[in-house]
ZAVO-706557 format. One record per residue (C-alpha): y, x, z. Coordinates in steps of 0.001 Angstrom, whole numbers, padded with zeros to 6 digits, always signed. Layout:
YXZ ...
This chain:
+006563+176009-018046 +006646+179704-017453 +004537+182660-018393 +003692+185406-015973 +001805+188596-016732 -000392+189717-013858 -000629+193484-013569 -003580+195449-012278 -002523+195630-008656 -004221+197930-006198 -004494+196160-002878 -005220+197696+000480 -008376+195635+000675 -011431+195295-001561 -012489+192178-003410 -015015+190074-001557 -015944+187782-004400 -019276+186670-002967 -017981+185833+000492 -017994+182313+001839 -016580+181508+005209 -018943+179307+007130 -016809+179346+010252 -018976+179757+013329 -017599+179442+016840 -018509+182526+018819 -016599+182917+022049 -013393+181645+020480 -013645+183932+017421 -014602+182528+014046 -016812+184837+012006 -017406+184902+008233 -020901+184679+006810 -021900+185971+003398 -022824+183477+000740 -026295+183295-000719 -027614+181769-003901 -027691+178316-002324 -023982+178223-001410 -022251+175620-003609 -019614+177237-005802 -017006+175664-008073 -015458+177946-010675 -011947+176672-011374 -012316+177552-015057 -015297+175211-015263 -012953+172475-014038 -010507+173205-016852 -008133+175781-015344 -006824+178224-017982 -005507+180995-015765 -003122+182189-018481 +000098+182041-016462 +001607+179464-018814 -000589+176365-018528 -000088+174248-015422 -003469+174368-013666 -002716+172120-010707 -004960+169190-011644 -008161+171091-012517 -007872+173283-009424 -007248+170264-007197 -010274+168609-008768 -012435+171598-007864 -011121+171538-004267 -011752+167797-003923 -015267+168029-005361 -016128+170964-003128 -014994+169177+000025 -016619+165851-000910 -019972+167583-001379 -019881+169071+002112 -018002+172262+001328 -018487+175612-000345 -016550+178064-002472 -013786+177374-004987 -013825+180578-007009 -010892+182042-008962 -011909+184659-011543 -009312+187165-012748 -006242+185440-014179 -002893+183941-013300 -003070+180288-012241 +000246+178454-012458 +000269+175495-010061 +002366+173032-008160 +001310+171564-004823 -002353+172181-003854 -003918+170191-001012 -006725+171995+000798 -009596+170049+002347 -012169+170671+005066 -014994+173171+004580 -013411+174779+001515 -013147+178515+000824 -010690+179628-001841 -012082+182912-003148 -009401+184747-005130 -011074+187612-006906 -009261+190942-006950 -007267+190297-010130 -006755+186578-009559 -003335+185224-008667 -002086+181765-007796 +001594+181448-008712 +003903+178599-007770 +005787+176659-010392 +009572+176808-010327 +009711+173078-011127 +010197+171264-007825 +008909+168011-009283 +005472+169664-009245 +005467+169512-005437 +004685+166556-003216 +007044+164966-000709 +004356+164598+001971 +004049+168209+003120 +007179+168450+005271 +006798+168853+009010 +009852+170975+009812 +012862+168709+010373 +014464+171250+012705 +016390+173304+010189 +019187+171904+008023 +017762+173368+004809 +014850+171766+002994 +011573+173245+004253 +009519+170241+003222 +007932+171419-000001 +004893+173664+000127 +002631+175418-002372 -000657+175248-000427 -000939+172561+002227 -003573+171141+004553 -003348+168439+007215 -005943+167575+009874 -008558+169680+008091 -011225+172045+009452 -012987+175194+008318 -010652+176484+005629 -010642+180027+004280 -008601+182005+001768 -010082+185372+000853 -011261+187673-001922 -008672+190408-002564 -006421+188397-004880 -002884+187151-004329 -000738+184053-003876 +002764+184239-005318 +005327+181569-004543 +007228+182403-007723 +010423+183502-005996 +011460+186867-007413 +014489+187191-005178 +017074+187352-007951 +017677+183624-008320 +021001+182434-006976 +020446+180362-003826 +022449+177245-003061 +024046+176194+000250 +021833+174114+002520 +023135+170583+003147 +025343+170510+006239 +024545+174095+007240 +027343+176584+006950 +026075+180052+006190 +022485+179052+005369 +021135+178922+001830 +018015+177717+000072 +016473+178298-003328 +014443+176196-005713 +011100+177442-004375 +008746+176072-001729 +007183+177449+001396 +004006+179299+000520 +001328+178048+002965 +001435+175357+005644 -001336+174004+007861 -000622+171020+010117 -003092+169918+012794 -005908+172046+011392 -008773+173941+013034 -010812+177005+012174 -008624+178713+009618 -009124+182193+008213 -006978+184133+005764 -008536+187471+004894 -007857+190267+002404 -005233+188665+000185 -001621+189364-000758 +001025+186724-000015 +004513+187013-001457 +007260+185363-003498 +008121+182708-000921 +011756+181724-000546 +010982+180256+002860 +008450+180994+005592 +005415+182586+004004 +002840+181039+006372 +003465+178171+008758 +000804+176952+011179 +001759+173860+013181 -000283+172160+015917 -003316+174119+014726 -005923+176182+016535 -008551+178851+015965 -006628+180826+013349 -007692+184274+012140 -005462+186370+009853 -006929+189720+008816 -006004+192430+006313 -003127+190502+004766 -000407+192136+002684 +002789+190103+003221 +005855+191447+001392 +007924+188294+001912 +011366+189800+001423 +013325+186566+001783 +012079+184901+004976 +009493+184959+007805 +006011+186375+007446 +004098+183931+009654 +005224+181200+012059 +002918+179834+014747 +004361+176543+015980 +002580+174885+018922 -000686+176606+018017 -003617+177791+020131 -005982+180717+019751 -004545+182685+016838 -005410+186266+015916 -003455+188540+013568 -005260+191799+012851 -004714+194651+010405 -001876+192935+008527 +001112+194556+006817 +004453+192722+006843 +007686+193546+004998 +009923+190554+005610 +013473+189348+005132 +013395+187504+008445 +011106+187777+011476 +007693+189192+010611 +005886+187061+013218 +007592+184095+014902 +006037+182134+017757 +007500+178689+018424 +006712+175640+020525 +008112+172332+019324 +006713+168807+019650 +006808+169455+023442 +003396+170978+022809 +002288+174353+024151 +001810+177449+022023 -000650+179876+023612 -003255+182584+023226 -001711+184445+020304 -003076+187967+019738 -001529+190539+017383 -003280+193892+016876 -003180+196872+014514 -000380+195507+012347 +002595+197168+010668 +005933+195385+010415 +009199+196085+008647 +011847+193401+008954 +015446+192592+008196 +015331+190776+011540 +012775+191137+014366 +009201+192341+014185 +007951+189781+016729 +010026+186852+017936 +009284+184249+020602 +011555+181190+020372 +013820+179370+019681 +012315+175970+018811 +010841+176088+022286 +010805+172577+023674 +007259+173243+024834 +005883+176333+026555 +004780+179662+025092 +002010+181425+027002 -000372+184347+026704 +001041+186254+023755 -000422+189746+023374 +000659+192397+020868 -000966+195828+020820 -001455+198910+018644 +001282+197935+016181 +003929+199906+014319 +007458+198596+013718 +009660+200308+011137 +013308+199676+010269 +013618+196361+012080 +017311+195589+011775 +017671+192866+014434 +015290+193839+017206 +011735+194957+017873 +010384+192322+020282 +012897+189468+020650 +012298+186767+023274 +014615+183778+023644 +014276+180451+025450 +017066+177944+024717 +015515+174451+024775 +014053+174049+028250 +010512+175369+027870 +008857+178315+029591 +007807+181656+028125 +005282+183395+030367 +002351+185764+030674 +003049+187888+027616 +002024+191505+027146 +003192+194061+024604 +001365+197377+024689 +000766+200480+022597 +003663+199852+020226 +005456+202430+018128 +008946+201544+016904 +010716+203775+014410 +014377+203175+013566 +014617+199717+015106 +017615+198150+016756 +017247+196780+020309 +013545+197509+021047 +013246+194725+023632 +015602+191758+023922 +015172+188855+026379 +017556+185878+026537 +017511+182752+028647 +020105+180129+027805 +020768+176558+026727 +021464+175353+023250 +021687+172187+021234 +018579+171105+019381 +018137+173176+016229 +019283+171133+013248 +021328+168809+015469 +024590+170721+015584 +026499+168065+013665 +024912+165204+015629 +026414+166236+018984 +023170+165707+020838 +023068+166677+024519 +022579+170289+025400 +018975+171226+026211 +018057+172064+029841 +017619+175600+031143 +014055+176825+030799 +012222+179792+032331 +011025+183238+031305 +008651+185130+033579 +005791+187623+033731 +006394+189893+030762 +004863+193373+030496 +005811+196147+028070 +003648+199274+028279 +002936+202450+026341 +005859+202045+023975 +007746+204736+022086 +010847+203889+020101 +013731+205378+018176 +016754+203146+017749 +019899+202785+015697 +022972+200539+015573 +023337+197973+012807 +025886+195548+014257 +027392+196974+017412 +028745+193678+018741 +025471+191778+018565 +022904+192630+021260 +020020+192483+018782 +021935+194651+016309 +022769+197324+018845 +020423+199983+020201 +020563+198966+023880 +017728+196932+025437 +019379+193697+026566 +017998+191293+029227 +020232+188292+029976 +019192+185450+032271 +021128+182317+033169 +023313+181895+036287 +021044+180420+038960 +017920+180854+036823 +016809+184461+036613 +014410+186037+034196 +011532+186969+036516 +008816+189596+036759 +009507+191963+033886 +007691+195318+033826 +008284+198357+031623 +005481+200868+032067 +005268+204225+030262 +008130+203526+027867 +010048+206226+026016 +013105+205363+023933 +015515+207611+022039 +019020+206181+021657 +021888+207310+019394 +024433+207527+022220 +028138+207676+021402 +029462+205156+023931 +033061+205725+025002 +034669+205597+028436 +036393+202358+027422 +033040+200745+026676 +031607+202099+029923 +034368+200268+031829 +033571+196823+030343 +032763+194119+032894 +033678+191022+030892 +030474+190311+028971 +030098+186545+028585 +027615+184829+030853 +025278+182274+029346 +026965+179295+031020 +030262+180314+029400 +028979+179940+025852 +029789+176780+023927 +027061+176345+021279 +029345+174320+018981 +032084+176915+019119 +030030+180083+019401 +026844+179118+017564 +023817+181324+017911 +024675+184428+019864 +023425+186561+016966 +026129+185148+014703 +029177+185962+016784 +029808+189536+017777 +032698+188492+019991 +030396+186425+022214 +028972+189466+023992 +030416+192591+022437 +029032+196048+023195 +027211+196452+026506 +028441+198934+029131 +024942+200437+029183 +023528+203103+026901 +019835+202216+027362 +019192+199033+029402 +021506+196167+030385 +019849+193673+032771 +021687+190626+034115 +020260+187750+036189 +016871+189418+036367 +014650+189149+039449 +011795+191551+040089 +012365+194091+037366 +010124+197155+037488 +010338+200356+035446 +007436+202799+035831 +007547+206217+034141 +010308+205260+031737 +012264+207924+029866 +015538+207442+028037 +016803+210152+025672 +020145+210381+023859 +021032+212117+020595 +024758+212236+021390 +026857+212126+024559 +027405+208625+025965 +029862+207678+028703 +028002+204508+029664 +025458+204198+032455 +021906+204505+031188 +020726+201523+033286 +023254+198793+034123 +022047+196196+036650 +024326+193164+036779 +023560+190484+039398 +019959+191668+039441 +017612+191616+042437 +014348+193117+043601 +014466+196020+041160 +012236+199110+041275 +012881+202165+039127 +009964+204543+039651 +009640+207748+037680 +012822+207108+035697 +013976+210079+033637 +017272+210210+031767 +017707+213082+029295 +021324+213283+028249 +023228+215498+025878 +026009+217647+027346 +029417+217096+025843 +032456+214874+025928 +032468+212135+027093 +030414+212761+030246 +028144+209890+031271 +029517+207994+034253 +026151+207346+035947 +022436+207257+035294 +022086+203957+037220 +024855+201439+037890 +024240+198527+040270 +026877+195789+039997 +026597+192928+042528 +022862+193638+042708 +020493+193578+045686 +017254+195220+046811 +017203+198066+044328 +014839+200992+044869 +014953+204181+042808 +012195+206672+043520 +010673+209861+042088 +013345+209868+039410 +015596+212313+037630 +019031+211452+036354 +021026+212627+033408 +022206+216194+034163 +025206+215481+031914 +026267+212598+034163 +028872+212967+036851 +027024+210519+039126 +023402+209526+039612 +024007+206099+041175 +027174+204042+041027 +027319+200928+043218 +029980+198304+042469 +030942+194971+043997 +030795+193581+047515 +027577+191697+046705 +025678+194945+046140 +023207+195294+049016 +020119+197261+050067 +019987+200203+047663 +017307+202807+048438 +016921+206226+046798 +013638+208079+047440 +012819+211539+046130 +015554+211469+043518 +016465+214722+041769 +020238+215148+042045 +020357+218644+040585 +023199+219179+038143 +024987+216000+039251 +028531+216491+040533 +028600+213366+042723 +025143+211920+043454 +026397+208561+044780 +029615+206631+044155 +030755+203272+045553 +033614+201244+044061 +035121+197752+043936 +033996+196680+047400 +030521+198224+047479 +029679+199632+050907 +028227+203163+051314 +026259+201797+054284 +024181+199701+051880 +022756+202865+050272 +019942+204833+051885 +018593+208180+050680 +015401+209978+051720 +014064+213456+050826 +016146+213853+047714 +016146+217098+045753 +019408+218936+045272 +022569+217662+046905 +022118+215035+049657 
């Protein structure tokens, strides 16, 4: 047993102690309705719960949940207190109402948790145990201004996960998991103290998360796995891994995920799509969010297991002190959790139709050799399978700069078909796999139909690398590009570098006045480069061709400054 003293916490949301969630379908959104005197209510203290932080209250609380569901549903009410529990199984038509000073806290004794809540066999560590669990249930709500604490304080010594070098687990469960459920709402509560994913929704649909405070400093904030129609609104995440992860296993689609008005601070990414992407991921929208101090990427998109990520839009985002603001990877990998089983490599999938608009960002470098730990935006497709239809519209990013002439000359970045998953592991784990990009702002390889509209890149220190490096890219339009460099040594080599790339148009743009060249074309495969209304003022040599690139493949029209 353990005793926990619950302090008078001030949450960002008010207590809604009289609220029941009679979930009503209304155009795909599920709306709460206020309780009246006739709404059945079960007070957990009436069922025998002590709420003293020392007595194990699992059985009386489960009894209240079971009675509520068996009678057709209603409210299970938690007055102020600290309720120590093991595994709780939620049922259909039940609202857990945690009053403002009520807290559910998970026991540290793993024998208090069931063995029938595990649905994540993909990772080598044990993710099976869960504090609050529901399977194939409908119309479930958690609300009221209180909190759910998994009991993990963060100072316990973790132990190595079986068969997983470098990964560790602790003696605490996942906080919340819903499997195959419908019509779920979590509103106005605090969720923390989980040693694993804080919230995991699998094969579920019609999910609404509003006004949640999620300081899960050890692992993910929320994972949507093969879910449909989920909304995350007005939530605050401070997480030790990805704040929001969107996955698609079971060969089942994950789609229609909407994220709005949220704040995210993460030791990893703010929003991540993939891996665990055997199925497709479609129609993800994130808007009006703030990312702060994300140490391994802002928006990170990766397809490794043969599915397709498509039709996703990220708009009105503000990123402050984040590494790589946008990262997109297309590759092949071995099934997660199957590294030691030598299963066949997964097929190449697809990534297409991604839009990033109205984004401002400041970046920093955490791990220079890892693309997601560097400041440069990094888009890497697969040989023969390009990332397609990516648009950056009204994007402004400030980079630290500092790249050397030696880095600017790099042309040996590993291609995705050269990576051995058994030897190299995840690309994030091995800085030697890619190393530092020869670009200071955007590196794009195997990308077809890339469009930048009114994009501005600024630098805090001189950088010898090209601002935009196109490597084996095609059908690229840079319209209204502006590069604002910092004079000094080293001088930037070029604002735009096209290496073995075709059908590139740069128009109505202004290069870095600190650069010696506006456009550098390299490689015999570089074809059909068009410059329209480009401001060359301050540039010593507007156009340069090297390593087999032909000057005849470059056309200029009505350019300002030197022809």
